[in-house]
Backbone bond lengths (Angstrom), bond angles and torsions (degrees), N, CA, C in turn:
res aa  C-N    CA-C-N  psi(-1)  N-CA   C-N-CA  omega(-1)  CA-C   N-CA-C  phi
1 M - - - 1.475 - - 1.515 111.52 -
2 N 1.335 115.45 152.05 1.477 117.95 177.25 1.509 108.66 -90.65
3 D 1.289 114.13 -169.14 1.498 119.24 -173.44 1.467 114.28 -62.04
4 D 1.341 119.98 -31.65 1.509 121.86 -179.09 1.506 110.80 -93.51
5 G 1.282 120.15 13.21 1.444 122.63 175.40 1.491 117.28 87.05
6 A 1.340 120.45 -0.99 1.459 125.60 -179.74 1.543 109.09 -72.65
7 R 1.354 114.24 143.68 1.473 117.26 -176.37 1.555 106.34 -75.75
8 L 1.390 110.09 144.29 1.421 117.91 173.82 1.473 113.84 -114.17
9 F 1.373 118.63 150.16 1.433 123.17 -170.95 1.548 106.88 -115.93
10 T 1.353 114.07 141.90 1.416 117.11 167.48 1.571 109.37 -75.16
11 I 1.271 116.02 169.15 1.493 117.86 -178.16 1.516 110.07 -64.93
12 G 1.373 121.44 -30.96 1.394 123.83 -179.90 1.606 109.03 -71.18
13 E 1.341 114.45 -42.12 1.470 118.57 178.04 1.571 108.23 -63.95
14 L 1.292 118.63 -42.00 1.413 120.46 -177.54 1.571 109.43 -64.71
15 A 1.320 116.22 -38.27 1.479 121.28 176.59 1.525 109.86 -59.89
16 R 1.310 115.25 -51.10 1.486 116.43 -179.04 1.487 113.98 -63.67
17 A 1.388 117.95 -33.23 1.424 118.45 -178.17 1.536 113.13 -75.78
18 T 1.315 119.03 -24.06 1.400 122.79 -179.10 1.514 116.08 -107.32
19 G 1.350 118.13 -9.32 1.442 123.07 177.85 1.583 109.48 76.84
20 M 1.279 119.53 16.24 1.497 122.93 172.77 1.488 111.78 -101.95
21 S 1.352 113.52 156.73 1.445 119.24 -176.44 1.556 108.48 -76.02
22 V 1.339 109.69 153.08 1.532 115.34 174.89 1.517 110.39 -63.59
23 R 1.342 117.57 -36.44 1.425 121.22 -179.90 1.548 111.74 -61.56
24 T 1.372 117.30 -44.38 1.440 122.44 176.96 1.580 110.76 -57.64
25 I 1.303 112.93 -54.57 1.469 119.35 -178.59 1.535 112.16 -56.60
26 R 1.344 117.04 -41.44 1.397 124.09 -179.32 1.569 105.31 -63.12
27 Y 1.323 117.06 -50.17 1.449 120.88 -174.31 1.531 110.49 -60.61
28 W 1.336 116.18 -43.96 1.485 117.46 -179.59 1.534 110.63 -68.48
29 S 1.296 114.45 -32.39 1.555 113.96 171.86 1.518 112.45 -64.03
30 D 1.291 115.25 -45.36 1.476 117.83 178.72 1.522 113.17 -59.91
31 E 1.408 115.18 -32.68 1.459 117.90 177.81 1.452 115.74 -83.36
32 G 1.292 120.69 0.40 1.378 128.12 171.63 1.564 112.74 82.80
33 V 1.297 119.22 17.02 1.475 119.11 176.25 1.480 113.36 -95.25
34 L 1.381 118.45 -11.03 1.425 124.39 178.10 1.513 111.05 -138.10
35 T 1.352 110.74 88.48 1.498 117.51 -175.60 1.495 110.86 -81.17
36 P 1.435 115.17 128.56 1.485 119.39 176.79 1.548 111.20 -57.53
37 A 1.295 116.78 148.60 1.436 120.53 175.83 1.534 111.75 -75.79
38 A 1.325 115.21 -28.61 1.531 119.14 -178.97 1.526 105.76 -163.16
39 R 1.331 112.71 179.82 1.463 121.86 170.91 1.492 111.79 -125.12
40 S 1.308 113.80 145.57 1.502 116.51 174.73 1.505 112.11 -72.84
41 S 1.303 114.63 172.77 1.472 121.67 179.51 1.538 107.87 -60.17
42 G 1.288 115.73 -28.39 1.466 119.94 -178.83 1.520 114.21 -91.39
43 G 1.412 114.89 3.03 1.495 117.47 176.13 1.501 111.74 94.30
44 Y 1.360 118.86 0.72 1.439 119.00 -176.47 1.555 110.18 -79.07
45 R 1.316 115.74 151.13 1.464 119.91 -177.74 1.570 108.11 -75.28
46 L 1.288 112.02 141.96 1.531 117.42 177.31 1.557 105.07 -130.62
47 Y 1.378 115.75 140.74 1.409 123.86 -178.08 1.469 112.33 -123.62
48 D 1.324 115.22 152.45 1.555 120.64 -178.40 1.508 107.01 -109.68
49 A 1.354 114.65 -174.72 1.444 120.66 178.17 1.485 114.24 -62.55
50 G 1.371 116.75 -29.02 1.414 121.51 176.63 1.523 110.11 -67.48
51 S 1.305 115.58 -38.19 1.431 120.13 179.82 1.541 112.34 -66.62
52 A 1.341 117.41 -29.61 1.430 122.89 178.36 1.595 106.04 -70.44
53 A 1.343 115.35 -45.21 1.506 115.10 -179.83 1.493 110.29 -66.24
54 R 1.317 118.68 -38.20 1.457 119.71 175.87 1.506 112.89 -62.39
55 L 1.320 115.41 -38.96 1.430 120.57 177.45 1.508 111.38 -60.65
56 E 1.267 117.86 -44.18 1.449 122.32 178.36 1.537 111.97 -59.11
57 L 1.333 115.65 -43.23 1.479 121.37 178.15 1.528 110.79 -64.08
58 V 1.358 115.85 -47.39 1.389 119.16 174.81 1.567 114.21 -52.58
59 H 1.322 116.12 -46.23 1.388 126.29 -179.32 1.526 111.40 -59.71
60 T 1.351 115.25 -42.43 1.500 122.62 -177.88 1.546 106.10 -69.51
61 L 1.323 119.32 -45.90 1.417 121.97 -178.88 1.481 115.07 -61.92
62 R 1.353 114.90 -37.22 1.489 119.94 175.49 1.463 111.95 -70.73
63 E 1.330 117.66 -36.46 1.497 118.24 177.90 1.501 112.51 -66.25
64 L 1.384 114.54 -27.73 1.462 117.85 176.78 1.521 115.14 -81.90
65 G 1.330 115.16 -0.45 1.431 120.32 170.03 1.594 113.91 101.92
66 L 1.290 117.58 8.06 1.531 121.84 -179.99 1.517 107.57 -73.97
67 G 1.360 114.28 137.99 1.407 120.83 168.85 1.490 113.95 -72.45
68 L 1.267 117.99 167.85 1.440 121.73 -178.43 1.501 110.75 -65.12
69 D 1.297 121.15 -34.68 1.474 122.58 178.08 1.388 108.75 -64.97
70 E 1.370 121.17 -40.69 1.519 123.97 -179.99 1.563 107.29 -66.04
71 V 1.359 113.61 -43.25 1.542 115.72 177.81 1.537 111.90 -54.75
72 R 1.350 113.10 -43.67 1.451 115.21 -177.15 1.489 111.62 -67.84
73 T 1.370 120.63 -34.91 1.518 118.78 175.14 1.499 112.31 -65.86
74 V 1.311 117.17 -35.44 1.484 118.55 176.97 1.502 112.51 -65.51
75 L 1.331 114.60 -45.77 1.499 121.91 -176.85 1.475 109.97 -66.97
76 A 1.354 115.23 -26.92 1.585 119.41 -176.65 1.505 107.31 -89.89
77 G 1.346 119.45 -4.03 1.427 119.75 -179.43 1.470 117.43 80.31
78 E 1.409 115.37 7.40 1.478 119.23 -177.94 1.500 110.97 -78.32
79 R 1.312 120.05 -22.59 1.452 122.71 172.11 1.555 108.64 -143.41
80 T 1.288 114.14 147.56 1.448 119.38 -179.69 1.540 110.53 -82.37
81 V 1.317 116.50 158.92 1.466 118.81 178.02 1.516 108.83 -60.46
82 A 1.325 116.48 -37.05 1.505 119.50 -178.04 1.506 111.45 -62.61
83 E 1.389 117.04 -39.38 1.453 120.25 179.69 1.530 112.57 -67.11
84 V 1.372 111.67 -40.47 1.509 115.35 178.37 1.521 111.11 -68.82
85 A 1.332 115.77 -35.42 1.524 121.60 179.16 1.496 108.30 -62.27
86 A 1.365 117.18 -45.29 1.438 119.13 -176.59 1.530 112.84 -63.88
87 T 1.375 113.69 -37.53 1.481 116.81 173.87 1.443 112.30 -60.71
88 H 1.241 115.09 -42.10 1.564 120.37 -177.65 1.506 111.15 -71.37
89 V 1.337 119.98 -31.29 1.436 120.33 173.17 1.481 111.67 -58.06
90 V 1.316 116.67 -45.89 1.469 123.90 -179.60 1.568 108.11 -63.46
91 A 1.289 117.39 -43.97 1.486 119.34 -179.73 1.485 110.09 -66.93
92 L 1.328 120.02 -41.57 1.461 123.15 -179.66 1.503 112.16 -67.46
93 D 1.323 116.37 -37.61 1.503 121.12 174.99 1.577 107.29 -56.95
94 A 1.291 116.27 -48.91 1.510 121.66 -179.61 1.475 110.93 -59.23
95 R 1.360 114.15 -41.35 1.474 119.36 -175.40 1.588 107.48 -74.23
96 I 1.241 117.37 -35.81 1.519 118.75 178.55 1.509 107.67 -66.99
97 R 1.318 121.87 -43.17 1.429 123.12 176.57 1.556 112.15 -58.76
98 S 1.288 113.12 -43.13 1.495 117.89 177.64 1.517 110.50 -62.71
99 L 1.332 117.92 -41.03 1.419 119.63 -176.99 1.525 110.18 -69.15
100 K 1.344 115.84 -37.45 1.478 119.00 175.90 1.515 112.94 -60.55
101 V 1.343 115.89 -40.63 1.465 120.81 176.36 1.491 109.50 -64.07
102 T 1.313 118.79 -44.75 1.451 124.27 178.92 1.513 111.06 -58.79
103 R 1.356 115.64 -44.31 1.437 120.22 176.83 1.509 114.00 -63.00
104 A 1.346 114.50 -40.63 1.438 121.15 178.17 1.513 113.41 -64.00
105 V 1.357 114.68 -42.94 1.499 120.94 177.05 1.486 109.41 -63.98
106 L 1.308 121.48 -46.40 1.498 122.26 178.80 1.481 111.87 -62.47
107 S 1.394 119.84 -34.81 1.409 119.67 178.41 1.520 110.54 -69.07
108 T 1.334 116.35 -39.45 1.506 123.11 179.25 1.545 108.50 -62.94
109 V 1.379 116.38 -43.28 1.444 119.54 -177.57 1.463 109.65 -67.94
110 A 1.359 121.11 -38.53 1.381 125.24 178.74 1.571 113.87 -64.13
111 R 1.329 110.10 -44.07 1.503 117.80 177.84 1.479 112.98 -65.56
112 R 1.349 117.01 -37.93 1.487 119.55 179.41 1.422 114.68 -77.75
113 G 1.404 116.63 -18.28 1.492 119.18 -172.19 1.527 109.13 70.30
114 S 1.377 117.29 35.94 1.460 118.80 -170.67 1.531 112.30 -67.94
115 E 1.307 115.19 148.11 1.450 121.15 168.17 1.570 109.36 -88.50
116 A 1.353 115.69 175.71 1.494 117.72 -174.18 1.466 112.15 -57.35
117 E 1.362 119.21 -41.25 1.486 115.84 -178.32 1.473 114.52 -64.56
118 E 1.358 115.93 -41.90 1.435 116.71 179.97 1.522 109.77 -69.51
119 M 1.385 119.51 -37.30 1.495 119.38 178.35 1.483 111.43 -58.13
120 T 1.310 116.34 -38.40 1.509 120.31 174.59 1.474 110.86 -61.07
121 L 1.318 121.86 -42.16 1.443 125.23 179.29 1.481 110.86 -65.64
122 V 1.330 119.04 -44.88 1.407 124.35 179.30 1.520 111.20 -57.41
123 N 1.352 115.02 -49.39 1.408 123.37 -177.48 1.534 111.41 -61.15
124 R 1.345 114.31 -43.92 1.469 119.99 178.95 1.525 112.72 -63.19
125 L 1.299 118.49 -46.20 1.463 125.31 179.26 1.485 111.56 -62.83
126 A 1.330 117.77 -39.45 1.456 122.29 -174.33 1.538 109.92 -73.19
127 R 1.347 113.63 -27.10 1.527 115.83 -175.76 1.552 109.37 -98.50
128 L 1.315 122.28 8.56 1.472 121.09 176.14 1.554 102.90 -64.07
129 S 1.364 110.04 148.94 1.406 120.01 173.82 1.509 111.30 -69.88
130 A 1.292 117.99 162.27 1.477 122.39 176.69 1.530 110.48 -56.74
131 A 1.319 117.57 -38.24 1.461 120.52 179.45 1.489 113.48 -69.85
132 E 1.357 114.75 -34.74 1.451 117.54 178.37 1.523 110.09 -75.76
133 R 1.302 119.71 -33.87 1.476 116.45 172.88 1.504 114.47 -63.38
134 Q 1.381 112.92 -41.68 1.437 117.24 -178.23 1.494 111.28 -69.85
135 R 1.330 117.82 -27.02 1.492 120.39 175.89 1.519 112.81 -64.45
136 I 1.375 114.41 -37.64 1.450 119.82 178.08 1.566 107.49 -64.10
137 M 1.310 117.14 -43.97 1.446 120.74 -179.26 1.593 109.86 -66.73
138 E 1.275 119.06 -40.68 1.438 120.99 -178.81 1.444 112.59 -66.20
139 E 1.366 118.28 -41.18 1.458 121.16 172.31 1.548 112.84 -53.99
140 F 1.374 112.91 -45.39 1.467 119.67 177.25 1.506 113.29 -56.43
141 V 1.343 113.70 -49.18 1.461 120.48 -177.01 1.560 110.22 -68.71
142 A 1.302 119.68 -34.33 1.415 123.79 -179.66 1.583 109.71 -64.59
143 E 1.331 113.48 -44.10 1.453 117.96 -179.44 1.499 109.77 -70.69
144 T 1.296 120.45 -32.77 1.485 124.87 179.91 1.490 109.89 -63.95
145 L 1.346 117.68 -45.30 1.458 123.75 -170.32 1.591 112.19 -95.88
146 H 1.210 121.40 -10.07 1.443 123.52 -169.77 1.554 112.02 -54.56
147 G 1.318 117.36 122.38 1.411 123.48 176.57 1.518 117.63 73.37
148 L 1.322 117.95 2.44 1.475 120.02 -177.71 1.491 110.17 -99.58
149 D 1.333 115.91 76.35 1.495 120.62 -172.70 1.529 112.64 -73.41
150 T 1.237 122.35 -14.26 1.420 124.66 -177.64 1.534 115.74 -95.02
151 V 1.311 115.25 1.55 1.477 121.34 176.48 1.575 109.56 -55.67
152 D 1.321 116.91 138.33 1.435 121.22 178.70 1.508 107.18 -49.67
153 P 1.331 120.12 127.14 1.467 125.23 -176.37 1.536 110.83 -56.58
154 D 1.327 115.57 -39.28 1.497 119.14 179.69 1.507 110.14 -62.81
155 I 1.323 116.52 -44.20 1.474 120.77 -179.30 1.568 109.05 -66.89
156 R 1.365 117.23 -43.25 1.437 119.15 -179.23 1.492 110.62 -57.98
157 E 1.320 115.28 -45.70 1.530 120.62 -177.75 1.464 111.51 -60.66
158 R 1.372 113.60 -43.60 1.460 118.00 177.31 1.538 114.33 -60.00
159 I 1.306 113.54 -42.88 1.513 116.20 178.76 1.534 110.43 -69.08
160 R 1.253 117.66 -38.90 1.474 119.41 -178.29 1.555 111.11 -68.09
161 R 1.346 118.04 -27.80 1.495 121.72 -179.73 1.512 112.21 -82.78
162 T 1.294 116.63 -4.90 1.464 119.95 -178.02 1.571 111.26 -59.55
163 A 1.258 114.96 126.32 1.517 119.11 -172.13 1.568 108.22 -129.44
164 V 1.316 116.12 155.52 1.473 123.25 170.18 1.461 106.27 -118.18
165 D 1.354 113.12 116.22 1.496 119.79 -175.08 1.504 109.37 -124.90
166 L 1.329 121.07 64.17 1.432 124.54 177.62 1.485 109.35 -63.01
167 A 1.360 116.80 130.49 1.459 121.64 178.99 1.506 111.23 -60.18
168 E 1.290 115.29 157.08 1.493 121.99 173.77 1.490 112.59 -73.08
169 D 1.316 120.52 -18.59 1.397 125.25 172.15 1.543 111.43 -124.32
170 P 1.309 114.19 66.24 1.456 120.28 -171.99 1.648 110.05 -64.87
171 T 1.294 110.14 148.02 1.461 114.77 169.85 1.530 108.24 -82.48
172 P 1.316 116.29 165.46 1.475 120.69 178.98 1.516 110.02 -58.45
173 E 1.345 118.26 -38.54 1.464 121.69 178.78 1.525 110.44 -62.06
174 E 1.328 115.33 -43.21 1.554 118.06 -179.62 1.464 110.65 -65.57
175 V 1.403 117.19 -40.73 1.445 116.54 179.12 1.545 111.94 -64.44
176 D 1.382 113.78 -39.52 1.460 117.29 177.78 1.496 110.03 -61.73
177 A 1.354 118.55 -43.43 1.476 121.27 179.62 1.482 112.74 -64.30
178 W 1.348 118.72 -38.71 1.456 121.63 177.47 1.553 112.18 -63.99
179 V 1.345 116.52 -46.27 1.442 121.30 178.96 1.524 108.83 -55.73
180 E 1.356 113.32 -51.09 1.505 116.59 -179.18 1.549 113.53 -60.42
181 L 1.369 113.49 -41.81 1.403 121.26 179.37 1.548 111.62 -63.01
182 A 1.321 116.43 -44.64 1.455 118.32 178.33 1.479 113.72 -64.49
183 E 1.391 117.42 -34.16 1.412 118.71 174.77 1.607 113.58 -64.40
184 M 1.293 110.30 -38.25 1.558 117.52 176.07 1.480 109.46 -62.79
185 L 1.341 116.15 -47.45 1.508 119.22 -172.72 1.525 107.71 -63.39
186 Q 1.360 118.95 -26.04 1.422 117.52 -176.98 1.496 111.71 -106.23
187 D 1.313 119.09 12.02 1.423 124.97 -179.61 1.578 108.61 -85.50
188 P 1.353 121.56 118.38 1.438 121.19 -174.61 1.526 111.73 -59.76
189 E 1.387 116.07 -35.76 1.475 117.82 -175.96 1.499 110.93 -68.47
190 F 1.401 117.30 -39.11 1.503 120.12 180.00 1.528 107.58 -71.01
191 R 1.267 119.64 -40.64 1.448 119.82 178.26 1.465 111.44 -59.87
192 A 1.317 118.33 -40.24 1.451 122.71 179.20 1.539 113.41 -66.53
193 Q 1.342 111.92 -35.25 1.505 118.52 176.73 1.505 109.54 -67.11
194 M 1.375 120.03 -44.61 1.457 120.04 -179.67 1.499 109.64 -69.81
195 R 1.275 119.11 -34.55 1.495 120.40 178.15 1.566 107.98 -66.83
196 R 1.335 118.24 -36.78 1.442 117.53 178.23 1.533 113.18 -67.03
197 A 1.291 116.68 -38.33 1.477 121.08 175.86 1.452 112.51 -58.51
198 V 1.328 116.41 -43.97 1.523 121.46 177.69 1.498 111.51 -68.56
199 E 1.325 117.09 -33.26 1.482 119.04 178.80 1.489 109.45 -66.80
200 F 1.317 115.30 -37.73 1.503 116.99 175.45 1.449 112.24 -61.47
201 N 1.340 118.38 -41.32 1.458 122.34 -179.66 1.484 108.82 -66.07
202 A 1.330 120.53 -40.27 1.448 119.56 178.34 1.469 113.52 -67.40
203 A 1.293 119.27 -33.83 1.477 123.04 -179.37 1.513 111.25 -70.59
204 D 1.338 117.31 -24.40 1.467 120.63 178.42 1.451 116.78 -80.97
205 R 1.307 116.83 -4.79 1.494 120.87 -171.32 1.503 109.63 -124.76
206 R 1.308 114.29 129.75 1.460 118.83 179.66 1.582 110.71 -83.70
207 P 1.275 120.73 150.01 1.432 123.57 -179.78 1.541 108.02 -54.15
208 G 1.358 116.91 139.90 1.457 120.61 179.04 1.475 116.94 79.58
209 E 1.358 116.22 -10.96 1.482 119.27 179.90 1.540 109.59 -66.43
210 P 1.348 119.58 136.61 1.472 121.62 -178.49 1.555 109.08 -58.97
211 G 1.298 112.90 152.19 1.477 116.11 176.92 1.466 114.81 -77.85
212 G 1.265 121.07 175.25 1.435 122.71 174.84 1.474 115.07 110.42
213 R 1.343 116.10 -17.23 1.473 117.57 -173.77 1.539 113.78 -61.71
214 S 1.348 115.12 -38.90 1.413 121.67 -179.06 1.568 110.26 -61.50
215 L 1.297 115.56 -44.98 1.435 120.55 -178.05 1.508 108.91 -72.22
216 W 1.283 120.35 -32.52 1.468 123.22 174.25 1.496 108.29 -59.46
217 F 1.326 118.45 -47.82 1.408 123.58 -179.53 1.489 113.46 -58.47
218 A 1.449 116.02 -44.38 1.401 119.15 179.63 1.596 111.70 -67.25
219 K 1.235 114.60 -34.32 1.492 117.97 179.86 1.586 107.54 -69.35
220 R 1.331 118.51 -38.42 1.381 125.23 176.35 1.516 112.11 -63.09
221 L 1.272 116.68 -45.57 1.488 121.81 176.40 1.497 111.49 -57.48
222 V 1.319 117.11 -47.97 1.450 123.04 179.69 1.562 111.32 -57.79
223 E 1.323 114.15 -45.07 1.429 119.82 -178.35 1.528 113.05 -66.37
224 L 1.305 118.34 -29.90 1.366 120.85 177.27 1.589 116.87 -86.67
225 V 1.255 111.48 -38.77 1.457 118.88 -175.25 1.505 114.25 -81.48
226 G 1.374 115.53 -37.88 1.485 120.80 179.70 1.491 111.48 -50.61
227 P 1.343 119.14 -60.14 1.501 121.17 179.60 1.504 110.77 -59.30
228 A 1.352 121.62 -36.70 1.427 119.83 -179.74 1.528 111.06 -64.78
229 R 1.243 118.38 -39.57 1.462 124.22 178.14 1.522 109.80 -63.82
230 E 1.339 112.98 -43.72 1.473 116.95 -179.60 1.547 111.38 -63.74
231 R 1.294 117.60 -30.17 1.438 122.36 178.14 1.520 112.84 -78.18
232 G 1.375 114.80 -9.40 1.449 120.92 -178.49 1.482 114.04 82.07
233 V 1.333 118.42 25.93 1.433 118.64 179.75 1.483 111.29 -69.45
234 D 1.320 116.79 129.76 1.502 119.08 -178.25 1.531 107.48 -82.53
235 P 1.355 114.93 130.41 1.475 118.48 -178.92 1.544 113.90 -59.76
236 A 1.342 114.49 -26.77 1.484 119.77 178.32 1.527 112.32 -88.20
237 G 1.308 119.50 -9.57 1.427 123.96 -175.44 1.585 112.81 -87.39
238 P 1.240 116.47 171.67 1.463 121.99 -175.80 1.540 110.21 -67.61
239 G 1.308 118.62 -26.05 1.477 117.79 -177.27 1.486 111.77 -70.64
240 A 1.350 120.91 -16.67 1.539 122.25 176.65 1.466 111.44 -74.12
241 E 1.385 117.75 -19.85 1.491 117.74 -175.51 1.506 111.25 -60.40
242 E 1.310 117.78 -42.17 1.495 119.52 -177.13 1.513 109.07 -60.44
243 V 1.276 118.17 -45.02 1.488 122.31 -179.58 1.525 109.48 -59.18
244 L 1.295 117.11 -45.53 1.477 120.10 -176.48 1.578 106.49 -67.41
245 D 1.353 117.32 -40.62 1.533 115.50 176.77 1.478 112.51 -61.22
246 D 1.369 116.70 -39.63 1.480 118.94 -179.89 1.534 110.87 -64.30
247 L 1.324 117.10 -36.61 1.501 122.30 -179.72 1.499 113.46 -76.17
248 F 1.319 119.41 -48.55 1.434 123.09 -166.64 1.530 113.65 -115.02
249 G 1.362 119.45 -5.34 1.462 118.72 -179.97 1.539 109.67 60.36
250 D 1.342 110.98 -136.99 1.505 114.47 -177.79 1.532 110.68 -100.81
251 A 1.345 117.66 24.12 1.481 121.02 176.01 1.509 110.54 -59.08
252 D 1.306 116.69 147.99 1.468 120.89 177.54 1.508 108.26 -58.79
253 R 1.351 117.54 122.41 1.523 119.20 -176.00 1.504 114.23 -72.71
254 A 1.317 116.63 -24.48 1.513 118.61 175.84 1.458 110.54 -70.88
255 E 1.265 119.27 -35.12 1.513 125.07 179.73 1.544 105.85 -73.26
256 V 1.273 116.91 -43.60 1.496 119.41 179.62 1.495 110.44 -62.74
257 L 1.323 116.75 -42.38 1.516 119.95 177.86 1.530 109.65 -60.15
258 E 1.302 117.17 -43.54 1.455 117.68 -178.22 1.544 109.78 -61.60
259 R 1.372 116.38 -41.94 1.426 117.35 179.22 1.442 113.39 -67.03
260 M 1.377 118.39 -42.88 1.429 122.13 -177.41 1.538 109.82 -66.15
261 T 1.317 115.12 -40.23 1.523 118.67 -177.87 1.538 108.07 -60.89
262 A 1.343 114.37 -42.49 1.485 119.03 -173.51 1.531 109.42 -63.56
263 G 1.406 120.34 -36.94 1.357 120.23 -177.57 1.518 117.69 -101.82
264 F 1.341 117.68 -13.78 1.489 116.84 -170.77 1.576 111.20 -140.57
265 D 1.317 118.66 22.35 1.488 116.87 178.14 1.512 112.58 -76.83
266 E 1.339 116.37 -172.02 1.467 119.84 -174.12 1.478 111.47 -64.45
267 R 1.371 119.04 -36.72 1.442 120.55 -178.29 1.528 112.70 -68.58
268 V 1.299 114.95 -38.56 1.432 116.55 175.50 1.504 114.63 -65.78
269 A 1.351 116.52 -38.06 1.409 124.42 172.46 1.476 111.58 -58.78
270 R 1.291 115.48 -41.27 1.502 121.01 178.31 1.505 109.84 -63.30
271 Y 1.330 116.55 -45.82 1.444 123.35 -177.11 1.581 107.06 -57.95
272 R 1.339 117.43 -49.03 1.389 120.42 -179.19 1.576 114.01 -64.37
273 H 1.399 114.00 -37.21 1.419 114.16 175.27 1.570 113.70 -64.67
274 L 1.343 115.20 -42.68 1.452 120.39 177.00 1.525 111.73 -55.94
275 L 1.312 115.89 -46.57 1.499 120.72 178.08 1.547 108.09 -53.97
276 A 1.288 116.61 -45.97 1.520 122.23 -174.11 1.548 107.10 -63.56
277 V 1.324 115.63 -43.29 1.504 118.06 -178.74 1.519 111.05 -63.54
278 V 1.307 113.79 -51.13 1.479 120.47 -175.81 1.532 110.75 -59.79
279 N 1.363 117.12 -37.12 1.458 121.36 -176.60 1.485 113.76 -94.15
280 R 1.359 115.61 6.54 1.489 123.80 179.59 1.554 107.75 50.73
281 Q 1.342 112.57 54.16 1.472 118.56 176.53 1.550 109.43 -120.31
282 P 1.320 116.84 164.65 1.445 117.90 -178.17 1.546 111.64 -60.69
283 A 1.273 116.85 162.59 1.467 119.79 176.11 1.515 109.51 -64.23
284 P 1.361 117.46 143.32 1.466 117.00 179.62 1.536 111.06 -59.82
285 P 1.314 117.46 134.20 1.491 120.74 -178.90 1.511 112.50 -73.90
286 H 1.307 114.29 156.88 1.439 127.56 170.96 1.532 115.58 58.97
287 T 1.361 115.23 24.04 1.462 119.93 178.20 1.486 111.46 -57.89
288 E 1.349 114.10 -40.63 1.513 119.47 -177.61 1.492 112.86 -64.75
289 D 1.411 114.66 -31.89 1.474 118.82 179.99 1.538 112.54 -66.70
290 F 1.312 116.27 -40.48 1.457 118.84 -179.87 1.611 108.54 -75.22
291 A 1.314 119.71 -33.81 1.393 121.87 178.65 1.571 108.57 -67.79
292 W 1.309 118.58 -32.20 1.446 122.02 176.93 1.484 111.87 -64.80
293 V 1.310 115.82 -40.52 1.458 119.57 -179.84 1.561 109.81 -66.96
294 V 1.348 115.16 -43.94 1.466 119.38 -179.62 1.569 106.92 -58.47
295 D 1.336 114.23 -48.73 1.470 117.59 -177.70 1.478 111.99 -58.60
296 A 1.364 115.43 -39.71 1.475 119.90 -178.25 1.554 110.84 -64.61
297 L 1.402 114.54 -42.23 1.427 117.94 -178.01 1.553 108.61 -69.36
298 R 1.313 119.14 -37.80 1.486 119.84 -179.51 1.495 110.12 -68.11
299 A 1.270 116.26 -32.98 1.493 118.54 -179.86 1.505 110.50 -63.15
300 R 1.292 116.65 -23.36 1.470 121.25 -176.50 1.544 114.82 -106.29
301 A 1.388 111.77 -1.18 1.458 115.31 177.50 1.587 109.63 -61.09
302 G 1.304 114.37 134.28 1.435 118.74 173.85 1.490 115.80 83.40
303 R 1.376 116.86 -3.25 1.437 119.80 179.32 1.531 113.67 -67.64
């Protein structure tokens, strides 16, 4: 007992009473977070009921992930448990986001059957900051539009507003889509294709001409092709000819095919799909209508 008659416990008795190991209690005592209430005549540490309560608190704080320095500040009254907990919530949220990205990356690597080199690339791309991802997109947009002052203003604005907004907790599908999209954005062939599509747009418009012509054409295409597809008109069959005539008149079909392929082929459709997945947006509308027109034109190429 101590001077006021309260019972004192040896380190072994304290361990049995709390269910903790002697080694843990001794370590925390050595680190100064569990001060003995007294010493025996032989110099052994002795603890009181307050020590047991303090030990339970230290154990709880450690289980919650606090380091010993943080435990000391709480025990010394320099910070409240609530303040420390709030700090750890922020840290845990960041850790959880990082773990989700890691999980998504591993799922992508497993699905792709990636080797070490590709795994490194996937991990690097997935962990780019939002600013770094947007920089890749902005470089792509700048190269696509550079020097083409007569591009339809509506189209120019749509291209300029293109963003990459990968979530902080991406799914494996979103990581996979971003990795594929990033590869496309940096592929010289795809960049050249998108540049060519915009060049065609610029060549079709005279300086000072009001914007909106491109969107009018897209709307007209959907109005004509949608019903044809619903009727089951085969793009390679004779029924498609009327639709093509209504859309393009007597324009050279080979030239039209080149223009349509540059702006609406399978790879461009894939690019738009990937953007939608990464940004958690609905699938691009009317993709099948544009693909139908390209198929119809290809079916007639060389006839």
